The first five atom37 places (N, CA, C, CB, O) and aatype in JSON, in Angstrom:
{
  "aatype": [20, 20, 20, 20, 20, 20, 20, 20, 20, 20, 20, 20, 20, 20, 20, 20, 20, 20, 20, 20, 20, 20, 20, 20, 20, 20, 20, 20, 20, 20, 20, 20, 20, 20, 20, 20, 20, 20, 20, 20, 20, 20, 20, 20, 20, 20, 20, 20, 20, 20, 20, 20, 20, 20, 20, 20, 20, 20, 20, 20, 20, 20, 20, 20, 20, 20, 20, 20, 20, 20, 20, 20, 20, 20, 20, 20],
  "atom_mask": [
    [1, 1, 1, 1, 1],
    [1, 1, 1, 1, 1],
    [1, 1, 1, 1, 1],
    [1, 1, 1, 1, 1],
    [1, 1, 1, 1, 1],
    [1, 1, 1, 1, 1],
    [1, 1, 1, 1, 1],
    [1, 1, 1, 1, 1],
    [1, 1, 1, 1, 1],
    [1, 1, 1, 1, 1],
    [1, 1, 1, 1, 1],
    [1, 1, 1, 1, 1],
    [1, 1, 1, 1, 1],
    [1, 1, 1, 1, 1],
    [1, 1, 1, 1, 1],
    [1, 1, 1, 1, 1],
    [1, 1, 1, 1, 1],
    [1, 1, 1, 1, 1],
    [1, 1, 1, 1, 1],
    [1, 1, 1, 1, 1],
    [1, 1, 1, 1, 1],
    [1, 1, 1, 1, 1],
    [1, 1, 1, 1, 1],
    [1, 1, 1, 1, 1],
    [1, 1, 1, 1, 1],
    [1, 1, 1, 1, 1],
    [1, 1, 1, 1, 1],
    [1, 1, 1, 1, 1],
    [1, 1, 1, 1, 1],
    [1, 1, 1, 1, 1],
    [1, 1, 1, 1, 1],
    [1, 1, 1, 1, 1],
    [1, 1, 1, 1, 1],
    [1, 1, 1, 1, 1],
    [1, 1, 1, 1, 1],
    [1, 1, 1, 1, 1],
    [1, 1, 1, 1, 1],
    [1, 1, 1, 1, 1],
    [1, 1, 1, 1, 1],
    [1, 1, 1, 1, 1],
    [1, 1, 1, 1, 1],
    [1, 1, 1, 1, 1],
    [1, 1, 1, 1, 1],
    [1, 1, 1, 1, 1],
    [1, 1, 1, 1, 1],
    [1, 1, 1, 1, 1],
    [1, 1, 1, 1, 1],
    [1, 1, 1, 1, 1],
    [1, 1, 1, 1, 1],
    [1, 1, 1, 1, 1],
    [1, 1, 1, 1, 1],
    [1, 1, 1, 1, 1],
    [1, 1, 1, 1, 1],
    [1, 1, 1, 1, 1],
    [1, 1, 1, 1, 1],
    [1, 1, 1, 1, 1],
    [1, 1, 1, 1, 1],
    [1, 1, 1, 1, 1],
    [1, 1, 1, 1, 1],
    [1, 1, 1, 1, 1],
    [1, 1, 1, 1, 1],
    [1, 1, 1, 1, 1],
    [1, 1, 1, 1, 1],
    [1, 1, 1, 1, 1],
    [1, 1, 1, 1, 1],
    [1, 1, 1, 1, 1],
    [1, 1, 1, 1, 1],
    [1, 1, 1, 1, 1],
    [1, 1, 1, 1, 1],
    [1, 1, 1, 1, 1],
    [1, 1, 1, 1, 1],
    [1, 1, 1, 1, 1],
    [1, 1, 1, 1, 1],
    [1, 1, 1, 1, 1],
    [1, 1, 1, 1, 1],
    [1, 1, 1, 1, 1]
  ],
  "atom_positions": [
    [[-1.16, -52.04, 100.49], [0.12, -52.88, 100.79], [0.21, -54.03, 100.03], [0.21, -53.32, 102.19], [-0.8, -54.46, 99.46]],
    [[1.32, -54.61, 99.93], [1.79, -56.05, 98.77], [2.08, -56.81, 100.08], [3.52, -55.9, 97.36], [2.73, -56.33, 101.01]],
    [[1.43, -58.24, 100.06], [1.91, -59.45, 100.26], [3.1, -60.46, 99.58], [0.95, -59.92, 100.19], [3.19, -60.9, 98.43]],
    [[3.79, -60.62, 100.52], [4.78, -62.11, 99.87], [4.75, -62.7, 100.86], [6.44, -62.08, 99.32], [4.76, -62.28, 102.02]],
    [[4.7, -64.27, 100.26], [5.0, -65.52, 100.65], [5.58, -66.33, 99.8], [4.06, -66.06, 101.04], [5.45, -66.57, 98.6]],
    [[6.51, -66.86, 101.0], [7.29, -67.89, 100.36], [7.04, -68.99, 100.9], [8.61, -67.74, 100.35], [7.05, -69.08, 102.13]],
    [[6.81, -69.86, 100.23], [6.75, -71.22, 100.31], [7.76, -72.22, 100.15], [6.0, -71.5, 99.6], [8.31, -72.36, 99.06]],
    [[8.09, -72.98, 101.25], [9.8, -73.85, 101.49], [8.96, -74.81, 101.74], [11.23, -73.45, 102.87], [7.79, -74.76, 102.1]],
    [[10.16, -76.32, 101.39], [10.02, -77.69, 101.55], [10.67, -78.05, 102.88], [10.62, -78.45, 100.39], [11.85, -78.39, 102.94]],
    [[9.57, -77.93, 104.37], [10.55, -78.29, 105.79], [11.38, -79.53, 105.44], [9.56, -78.71, 107.32], [12.59, -79.27, 105.53]],
    [[11.07, -81.04, 105.0], [11.75, -82.36, 104.84], [13.0, -81.84, 103.62], [10.49, -83.75, 104.24], [13.74, -82.68, 103.1]],
    [[13.06, -80.91, 103.4], [14.25, -80.34, 102.1], [15.3, -79.76, 103.1], [13.59, -78.84, 100.76], [16.49, -80.02, 102.91]],
    [[14.92, -78.98, 104.19], [15.69, -78.28, 104.41], [16.02, -76.57, 104.01], [16.32, -79.03, 104.14], [17.05, -75.91, 104.19]],
    [[14.59, -76.17, 103.36], [14.95, -75.15, 102.74], [14.95, -74.01, 102.99], [14.6, -75.14, 102.02], [15.13, -73.0, 102.3]],
    [[14.56, -74.3, 104.82], [14.41, -73.1, 105.63], [15.56, -71.63, 105.23], [14.67, -73.71, 107.24], [15.39, -70.55, 104.66]],
    [[16.71, -72.31, 105.87], [17.49, -71.15, 105.85], [18.0, -70.36, 104.22], [18.75, -71.64, 106.71], [18.74, -69.38, 104.15]],
    [[17.43, -71.06, 103.07], [17.16, -70.32, 101.76], [15.72, -69.33, 101.86], [17.0, -71.54, 100.49], [15.7, -68.16, 101.5]],
    [[14.63, -70.0, 102.39], [13.56, -68.96, 102.44], [14.01, -68.04, 103.42], [12.15, -69.48, 102.77], [13.59, -66.9, 103.24]],
    [[14.89, -68.24, 104.63], [15.47, -66.8, 105.56], [15.89, -66.08, 105.1], [16.34, -66.76, 106.44], [15.67, -64.89, 105.35]],
    [[16.97, -66.69, 103.92], [17.83, -65.66, 103.38], [16.93, -64.51, 102.42], [19.02, -66.47, 102.47], [17.32, -63.38, 102.17]],
    [[15.7, -65.07, 101.99], [15.24, -64.3, 100.59], [14.21, -63.28, 101.29], [14.38, -65.45, 99.22], [13.95, -62.15, 100.88]],
    [[13.68, -63.91, 102.44], [12.86, -63.06, 103.51], [13.6, -61.75, 104.26], [12.44, -64.1, 104.7], [13.11, -60.64, 104.44]],
    [[14.98, -62.24, 104.64], [15.67, -60.89, 104.68], [15.91, -60.0, 103.91], [16.56, -60.91, 104.95], [15.84, -58.8, 104.18]],
    [[16.28, -60.57, 102.65], [16.27, -59.6, 101.72], [15.32, -58.63, 101.28], [16.51, -60.1, 100.9], [15.51, -57.41, 101.26]],
    [[14.18, -59.3, 100.89], [13.31, -58.68, 100.55], [12.92, -57.37, 102.0], [12.23, -59.86, 100.1], [12.79, -56.17, 101.76]],
    [[12.83, -57.79, 103.0], [12.51, -57.27, 104.03], [13.54, -56.17, 104.17], [12.38, -58.21, 105.06], [13.02, -55.07, 104.35]],
    [[14.85, -56.17, 104.14], [15.46, -55.03, 103.95], [15.28, -53.89, 102.42], [16.79, -55.56, 104.13], [15.12, -52.67, 102.37]],
    [[15.35, -54.59, 101.66], [15.03, -53.65, 100.45], [13.73, -53.18, 100.57], [15.17, -54.32, 99.08], [13.62, -51.98, 100.29]],
    [[12.55, -53.84, 100.94], [11.1, -53.13, 100.47], [10.27, -53.18, 101.9], [10.15, -54.13, 99.04], [9.04, -53.15, 101.89]],
    [[11.19, -53.27, 103.43], [10.32, -53.08, 104.14], [9.36, -52.33, 104.35], [10.64, -53.08, 104.71], [8.45, -52.72, 105.08]],
    [[9.32, -50.96, 103.7], [8.48, -50.06, 104.08], [7.54, -50.55, 103.05], [8.94, -48.57, 104.11], [6.47, -50.6, 103.66]],
    [[7.37, -50.86, 102.13], [6.68, -51.41, 101.53], [5.85, -52.61, 101.45], [7.13, -51.33, 101.02], [4.79, -52.71, 100.82]],
    [[6.27, -53.28, 101.96], [5.53, -54.62, 102.28], [4.56, -54.54, 103.24], [6.4, -55.65, 102.75], [4.82, -53.86, 104.23]],
    [[3.14, -55.27, 103.16], [2.7, -55.49, 104.79], [2.88, -56.84, 105.26], [1.14, -55.18, 105.09], [2.49, -57.19, 106.37]],
    [[3.44, -57.57, 104.48], [4.26, -58.87, 105.03], [4.75, -59.84, 104.27], [3.56, -59.6, 105.84], [4.3, -60.07, 103.15]],
    [[6.02, -60.72, 104.96], [6.47, -61.08, 104.23], [6.39, -62.51, 104.77], [7.49, -60.4, 103.93], [7.25, -62.59, 105.65]],
    [[5.8, -63.58, 104.65], [5.31, -64.38, 105.32], [5.86, -66.07, 104.83], [3.83, -64.0, 105.24], [5.62, -66.46, 103.68]],
    [[6.51, -66.87, 105.72], [7.09, -68.12, 105.12], [6.04, -68.97, 105.45], [8.53, -68.62, 105.65], [5.39, -68.88, 106.5]],
    [[5.82, -70.07, 104.25], [4.89, -70.78, 104.26], [5.37, -72.33, 104.59], [4.23, -70.53, 103.05], [6.54, -72.42, 104.2]],
    [[5.01, -73.34, 105.05], [5.63, -74.48, 105.59], [4.81, -75.15, 104.26], [5.33, -75.0, 107.41], [3.62, -74.98, 103.99]],
    [[6.04, -76.14, 103.33], [5.55, -77.11, 102.37], [6.57, -78.22, 102.15], [5.2, -76.43, 101.05], [7.69, -78.32, 102.66]],
    [[5.93, -79.04, 101.28], [6.86, -80.33, 100.87], [6.6, -80.69, 99.8], [6.8, -81.51, 101.62], [5.58, -80.26, 99.26]],
    [[7.44, -81.61, 99.16], [8.16, -82.28, 98.21], [8.47, -81.39, 97.37], [7.6, -83.32, 97.63], [7.86, -81.05, 96.36]],
    [[9.9, -80.85, 97.98], [10.73, -79.68, 97.48], [10.26, -78.57, 96.8], [11.6, -80.1, 96.7], [10.61, -78.26, 95.66]],
    [[9.39, -77.91, 97.56], [8.84, -76.39, 97.15], [9.66, -75.55, 97.54], [7.55, -75.9, 97.7], [10.02, -75.81, 98.69]],
    [[10.31, -74.32, 96.96], [10.71, -72.9, 97.15], [9.9, -72.31, 96.38], [12.09, -72.51, 96.87], [9.98, -72.49, 95.16]],
    [[8.99, -71.53, 96.9], [8.46, -70.81, 95.63], [8.3, -69.6, 96.41], [7.01, -71.42, 94.79], [8.13, -69.69, 97.63]],
    [[8.35, -67.81, 95.5], [7.77, -67.19, 96.01], [6.98, -66.23, 95.29], [8.42, -66.87, 96.72], [7.33, -65.82, 94.18]],
    [[5.8, -65.8, 95.93], [4.33, -65.4, 95.55], [4.15, -63.74, 95.7], [3.19, -66.24, 96.62], [3.75, -63.38, 96.81]],
    [[4.32, -62.98, 94.99], [3.84, -61.7, 95.67], [1.85, -61.54, 95.2], [5.05, -60.14, 94.88], [1.51, -61.89, 94.07]],
    [[1.09, -61.16, 95.92], [-0.45, -61.32, 96.25], [-0.74, -62.37, 95.47], [-1.44, -60.1, 95.96], [-1.49, -62.23, 94.51]],
    [[-0.15, -63.58, 95.78], [-0.86, -64.72, 95.32], [-0.42, -64.87, 93.71], [-2.54, -64.5, 95.57], [-0.88, -65.86, 93.14]],
    [[0.35, -64.05, 92.99], [0.82, -64.48, 91.96], [2.47, -65.22, 92.03], [0.65, -63.31, 91.12], [3.43, -64.52, 92.36]],
    [[2.6, -66.36, 91.75], [4.14, -67.04, 91.63], [5.0, -66.27, 90.77], [4.16, -68.56, 90.99], [4.88, -66.48, 89.57]],
    [[6.04, -65.19, 91.26], [7.24, -64.68, 90.68], [8.54, -65.67, 90.57], [7.58, -63.5, 91.49], [9.41, -65.5, 89.72]],
    [[8.55, -66.5, 91.32], [9.84, -67.18, 91.46], [9.6, -68.87, 91.39], [10.53, -66.68, 92.95], [8.48, -69.26, 91.7]],
    [[10.4, -69.69, 91.07], [9.94, -71.38, 91.12], [11.13, -71.35, 91.26], [9.19, -72.42, 89.91], [11.8, -70.46, 90.73]],
    [[11.85, -72.63, 92.28], [12.97, -73.27, 92.36], [12.72, -74.47, 91.2], [13.26, -73.74, 93.91], [13.81, -74.78, 90.74]],
    [[11.87, -75.06, 90.72], [11.89, -75.98, 89.87], [11.85, -75.5, 88.07], [10.71, -76.8, 90.37], [11.85, -76.14, 87.02]],
    [[11.83, -73.98, 88.47], [12.21, -73.68, 86.89], [13.59, -72.95, 87.03], [10.99, -72.59, 85.99], [14.48, -73.37, 86.28]],
    [[13.9, -71.93, 87.86], [15.23, -70.87, 87.87], [15.96, -71.17, 89.13], [14.82, -69.13, 87.87], [15.61, -71.72, 90.17]],
    [[16.82, -70.75, 88.82], [18.25, -71.04, 89.93], [17.76, -70.2, 90.91], [20.03, -70.54, 89.41], [16.73, -69.52, 90.89]],
    [[18.6, -70.31, 91.75], [18.28, -69.91, 93.42], [19.31, -68.59, 93.35], [18.85, -71.4, 94.9], [20.5, -68.73, 93.65]],
    [[18.78, -67.31, 92.95], [19.34, -66.33, 93.19], [18.74, -65.06, 93.76], [19.84, -66.18, 92.26], [17.97, -64.27, 93.21]],
    [[19.41, -65.02, 95.35], [18.2, -64.21, 95.82], [18.31, -62.53, 95.23], [18.19, -64.28, 97.66], [17.39, -61.77, 95.52]],
    [[19.43, -62.02, 94.45], [19.05, -60.93, 93.95], [18.39, -60.74, 92.61], [20.0, -60.3, 94.02], [18.13, -59.63, 92.14]],
    [[18.06, -62.18, 91.86], [17.01, -62.23, 90.69], [16.08, -61.96, 91.35], [16.74, -63.44, 89.86], [15.48, -60.95, 90.96]],
    [[15.48, -62.67, 92.66], [14.02, -62.7, 93.37], [14.1, -61.35, 93.72], [13.73, -63.79, 94.74], [13.1, -60.71, 93.38]],
    [[14.95, -60.73, 94.28], [14.9, -59.32, 94.99], [14.25, -59.04, 93.37], [16.68, -58.37, 95.75], [13.06, -59.1, 93.07]],
    [[15.06, -58.8, 92.71], [14.43, -58.15, 91.37], [13.3, -57.9, 90.83], [14.7, -58.59, 90.56], [12.9, -56.89, 90.24]],
    [[12.63, -59.19, 91.12], [11.71, -59.77, 90.02], [10.53, -58.99, 91.1], [11.69, -61.85, 89.62], [9.82, -58.13, 90.59]],
    [[10.39, -59.27, 92.35], [9.5, -59.01, 93.58], [9.78, -57.34, 93.5], [10.05, -59.92, 95.23], [8.94, -56.75, 94.18]],
    [[10.75, -56.4, 92.84], [10.96, -54.94, 92.64], [9.87, -54.56, 91.63], [12.48, -54.57, 92.12], [8.99, -53.73, 91.88]],
    [[9.98, -55.24, 90.42], [9.37, -55.2, 89.12], [7.37, -55.56, 89.83], [10.35, -56.74, 87.81], [6.39, -55.04, 89.3]],
    [[7.31, -56.21, 90.67], [5.79, -56.79, 90.68], [5.18, -55.36, 92.01], [5.71, -59.07, 91.43], [4.0, -55.07, 92.15]],
    [[6.18, -54.79, 92.69], [5.32, -54.05, 93.61], [5.97, -53.0, 92.91], [5.37, -54.2, 95.33], [5.71, -51.82, 93.18]]
  ]
}
């Protein structure tokens, strides 16, 4: 099974975004994922990794839950 980790910046208040991504991924792929973990971070981080490979990074990409979901779909 596949593991997804969503690392988010606590001081920046990115928990809401991380939870929105987590919810979308569990809704779409819940039966195909082993876990979708929220990982606390700092320094403005907001990333999505599948099995250790970062597929989306806020510093490089616009925040778009549909795009993140598409990238995870391609990875699994």
